[in-house]
N, C-alpha and C positions, 0 to 999 in steps of 0.2 A: 394101269395106269392109265392118271386121267391126259387124255389128247387135247392139248391146245390150239387155233392157229391160229399164227400173229403175220395178218398179213401188207402189206404196201403196198394200192394200187399203182402205176400210175403212166407216164403219159410227156415225161421229160426226163435228160438224165440231168441223177439220182443216189452216186454211188455213196454219194457219205453218207444218205440215208436209209442205204442199206447195208452199211457195216453197221451200222447206229441199232437197226433194229435185228440185228442179228446180235447184238451183242447183251441187244434186253434181252430177249431168248436164251440166253444163257444162261443169264440174271434169273430168270423167271424160271425154268428147271432144273436151276443149283440150289437158289430157293425153296422152290416147292414140290423139286420128283414127283415135275410132272414132264410129257411128254411134245414139241413147243414143235409144230409144224410152220416156221418161217414163210411163207408166199408169196413170192414177187408174181400179178400180175401184167405181163411190161406191154403198153403198149410205148413207150419209144420210138426211137427214127430208128435205123437199122446202124445208125455209127454208136446209138446211146444205148440200145439192148447189150452192140459186145460189146459194150464198156460195160455195162449189169450183169454178165454174164461172167466177165473177169475176174469183178469185184465177186461175183455168188462162186466161184471154183476154184480160187485165194483165199476165203475166210478159213482160219482156222477149224477144226471139227474139234466141237463141243459135245458133250455126254449131254444126252436128253432132245440138240435139238436136232430135226430134219429141214433144207433147205431145199423148196421149189420155186423155179425162174420158171414163168410159161408167159409166153409170147404168144399175140393172139393167132399166132398160128394153131400150134394146139392145144390154144383154150375152144377155138373154134372147134378140132378134133370132140372136143371132149362134149362142151356145148350140145353140138348137132347131137350123139350119141343118147344124149339124155332127153334130149328132146323130140328126139323119134323114138324111143321107149316113153315119153311119157302123152305123149300127142302123135302120134304117126299122122293126122294129117292135117299138123297146126304147126309141125315145127317149121318151116321154112319165120311162121310169123315169129313163132319163139326164136328161132337164133339171129333175129336180127334186131327182135327185143333184148336179148340179154346181151348179143355181141354186137353194136349198128353199127358203123358208121359211119365216126364224131362223138363227140365229148360227150358221159352220160357219170352226171357221180352215181346213180341210184345203180347203174345194168354194173357198173365196175364190182359196187358191193354186195350186189346180186348173187354174182359168177364166185364171189372170195367165197359165202355161205353155203354154194354149192357144192363148189372146191372140197369143203371144209367139213362137205357134207359124206364126201366120196374118203374123206381120208377116215371118216371115227371121229373125227372134234364134234366136242363137249361146247365152244365157246366161241367165240366170233373174234380179237381185237383188235381192231382199224388205227392202224397209221397213215399220215400225210406226206408224199414227197417231197413239197414244202417245209419242214417240218425239223427242229433238234430236239434235243433235252436239256435241263437245264444240270446245275452241276452245288452238291450243300455243301459242306466240310467234307471238298478229298471225293465224296463219292456222285455216279452220274443217278438222276433220279426217276428212275423209272417209276413209269405209269401200273408194269403192268404185277411190282407187288400187290399195289389196293387191291388191284385187278383180282388177282389169285386169292387175295385173302376172303374176297369177299362173293364176288360170283356163285351159284346156287344153292349160297349157305338159304340157310331158315332164316329170315328177316329176323325173329323171336332169336337166334341167338349169335345174332348175329350185332340187333342191338346191344347186346354184352360187349360190342368190342368195337363199335365206335368212339367219337369223341361227342357226337349228338344225334339227336335222333326224333325226330317231327314226321312220325307215319302213326300212317291211320288206325286203329288199334284188333276192327278185324281186318288186317289184310295181314297184319303177324305171324301166321301158318304158313304167309308165301315161301318161296325162297327169291335169294334176290334176283332181277333178271337185267338185271344194268350197273354196272359201273363205270364213272366216267369222269373225268374231269377239260380242263378248257384249258386254251393255252396264255401267253401273253409273249408280249413283240408285235408283230407289224397287225396289223386290220385284217381278220382271211379275210373278206372283200376287196375289192381294191374303188374303194369311195375316198382314202386320205387326202387322195388330191384335194378333191371337193372342199373337204372340211380344211383344209389346211384354205384352196381360197374366198374361199364365200362361207361361213359355219350357218348363212343364212337358207342357200340350198341347199346343203344337208342335210339339215333337218326334213325341208321339205320330199325331199327325196327319202329319206327316212319313214315319213309316215306314209308311204307307198307298199313298208313292210309288214306294217297292222290292218290290218280287215277296219274295216269300212263302221262298222258299229260300233265296232268302242268308245267307250265313254274317254271322252279330251285328258284327262287324268289316265287315264290308261293305254292313251294312245306314246304320249306322251313318255313317259315312263317306256316301255318297249320299244321304242325310237330310239330315246339313249340307252338303252345297255346291248341295241340287236350289233351283233357284227365288233364288238367291242373287247369277247373272248372272257381274262381270269387276270384284267387292270394286268398291273406293272410293279406286284410290287413280289421280286422270287421267294424262291419258298425257299424256307425257316423250318420245319418241322413237319406232323403233316395234323394236318383236319383233318377229317369220316363223319356226314353226317345220313346215315338213313332216313329215305325220307319216300317218297312221289317224284321224281328226279324232273323240274322243269327243263325243258329242251332248250332256254335259250342259254341257262348254266356250263352249258358243256359243250366239246364240239366234235365231230368227227375223225379229229383227228386225232384222239381221246380217247374212244370208246369201247368198248367189250358188252359183249351182248351172249344170251347162255343160246343155245340154239332151242332152247323152249318158245323164247322168241320167234328166230327166222326161220325156222320150219312151216312157221302155220303162217306167218307174211313178209311179203319180201319189200324192195322201194319201189317207187313209181322208174318206170325205165325213163323218164323224161330226155330227149338230148335238150342239153344246153340251153338246163337250169339248173344254179348255183342254190342251194336249198332244198334241191328233189329230197338227198340222201336222211334226210332232219328228218323224214313220214315218219318212221319204224319210233324214234322216239315219242315220240304223240302221243305214238297207239302206247308204246310202257306210260306213259305221264295216264291216258286219258280210261285207261282199263289202271288207273290203282297199281300195278303193280310195284315191286318193295323195287329201293335201288342208290347203290350210292355215293355221294359226293363228296370228291376228293379233291385233294389241292396237287398234286401234284400235273402242272402243267406244261402240255409241251412248249414250246420255242418257235411260236411261229415266224416263217422272212417269206419271203418275195423274191423269186428263181429268175433269173435275168432274163428270163423267156419271157415272162408273164409283163414286162416291161415297153417291151417294142410297140412300136404303133398297130400292127397289126391284133397280137393279145389284148391288148387293151380294147377294141375295135369287136373282140371274140366278145371279150369280157361283157362289157355294155349290153352285146345281146342277149347274155345266157342271165341277169343282172334284167332285163327287163318281164321277162321272162316268168322269172319266179315272182315279178312284183302280179307278173298279169295269175299268177297260181294261185296264188294269195289267198282270198276269198271266198275259191273253191279249196286248196285246204282247211281254210275257216273252219266252211258250215261242214267239210268232214268228221273233223274235228271235233266240233264239236256235241253234233247228231251219237256219234260215239262213247264222247264221254257222258252222253245222255238215258245215253244204252245201258250204263250200273252195269245188273249182276250179265243181263242177257250179250254183251257183251263179250263172255267167258265160256266154257263149259265144265261142264264138270268136276274137270281137276282144277280148277282154277286156267285153263291158256286160252289164250285168244282169240276167236273162231276165227276163221277166215272165211265166212263167206257173209258173215255180219259187216267186215272190214269189206267185201269184196261188192257188198248191197249198193253200202254210200258213195263207192267210186264213181255205180255207175249211175248213178243219181246224181251227181256231180255235173258226168259226162254228157247229157241228157239236157243237161240244163243250160240255155243259152247266152245268158247272164250280158247283155245289152252293154248296162252298165261297164262292162270287163273298158270297157275305149276310155271311163275318161280316165282312167292310170298311167294310159299313154301319151295324153294330153298334155296330164301336169306332166312326165317325164320330158316334156320334148319342149318345151317350154320357158323350163331352169336346167336342162343340153346347153339350150339355145343365149343363155343368157349369159351360159356360163361362156361359153365361145371355144372361137380354138378348134381340139380337136373332142372334144365338148359337143361342139356340132358338128361337126362330120359324123359322130357318132350319134347328132339327131338327126343327120338328114339319112344314114341305115334305119333305123329302126320305123323311121316314116316309112321306106323306100316298100319296109316288112312288111307291115302295121296288119295289111288285113290276114297273112301267113300268120304270125305271130296271135288275134289274135283264133282262128281256128284252129291253129293247135292248141291253144288255152285248154281244146273242149277234147283235142285228138287225141292229146299224152295222156288223161283221163280213159280215154277210151282203152287203150293199149295194157295199161295199168290192169284197166278191170278183167282184160284179157288175159292178163296174167296172172292174176292173183289167183282167177279160174281154176288155171294147170299148177299153179303153184303145187297141191301137194300132194301132186302125180310126180312129178320134179325130183321134189325131195322123195320120193319111192324110188326113183331111179333111183339120183344118187349114195340115197343109201342101200340101197341092195348092189351098187356096185366095188361100195364098200364091204359085203357082209360076205364079195364072191374075194377081194384079194385078202382079208383076213383066214382064209382058207387055205 
């Protein structure tokens, strides 16, 4: 029986999300005859963890569904074991990258990838704690229905079942590596207050999400599309497109990846950096691996903890770090896309070393021009005043650290890439032992 991992990383109270993902798991197991391992990776407060544990313990049993609730201590025990097996002399550094003291969008998903391997799963399906599901015609609109219908299918076979096809002919013999949708509802990042207060300031900030060397027309288009998700139109019926999925058209709260992808390349473990978890979506696109884009969009909402002044300031730091990462990430993906067939091995899978080489080059590049991105952000925030000016003061105080971390984050990622194959082997060996 095919096993899959439906994961929910969280660092906030999210009992309704856990209940929702359990219902989605039951639907997937029932409709497709798979074994769904629900994986809640819990980094929330002690009170929230207790609430989550109670929700998990009170879930109604469902055929084909196994629920795992791992707090950080349980995760640390497993990761320490995997790291010690994979790289005994570097185990402490690996553990720090995979389970850092702080928020890492990439690391929490990397942990899901590794746990999924220990469970013998063929794919990882990710949701977020601040999202829910649409309803249509009396039924819940679960993305897992499209994910299980297409993931790992041959592109030539999937082409017979999708609504539209926009795929290069030379990729039709490859398997579908990614299935994803987006979200409707509130913006995925905390910028809507700026958009409502000063649309011009909002546009200036959005240009920081686009590489400096993009043509003006492309810059304007990409800036307009950033963080907007699937729009506002509710689901009325399924639409699916077989394509090389553009990363801007999907969201990490609504994504499924084949193990053929994530066992080759992890996500950047950078701390406090929004968007770092989209790296793998770009790699799939760079390699021209087939994907299916669907319209079963998640409903995004902002939980109350994100509206506090403390959370606001923390988020502005995460955005600033993303803006600084954009030029480096762009250079990496440009090089990977230009590599063409050299990016893939003989089996049509991404070569880990090819990605690691480009990340290392990025880490070695001082990129002194990155400072102007902080200058632009500082000017806009100070013009807005209020708590945005407070954010400008915080970023100014951390300026040198932020610029330095733009390089060290890439060096850490290169280190993780080098160790990733051994970590995957260690996780896979653990699954083999458990299956005996």
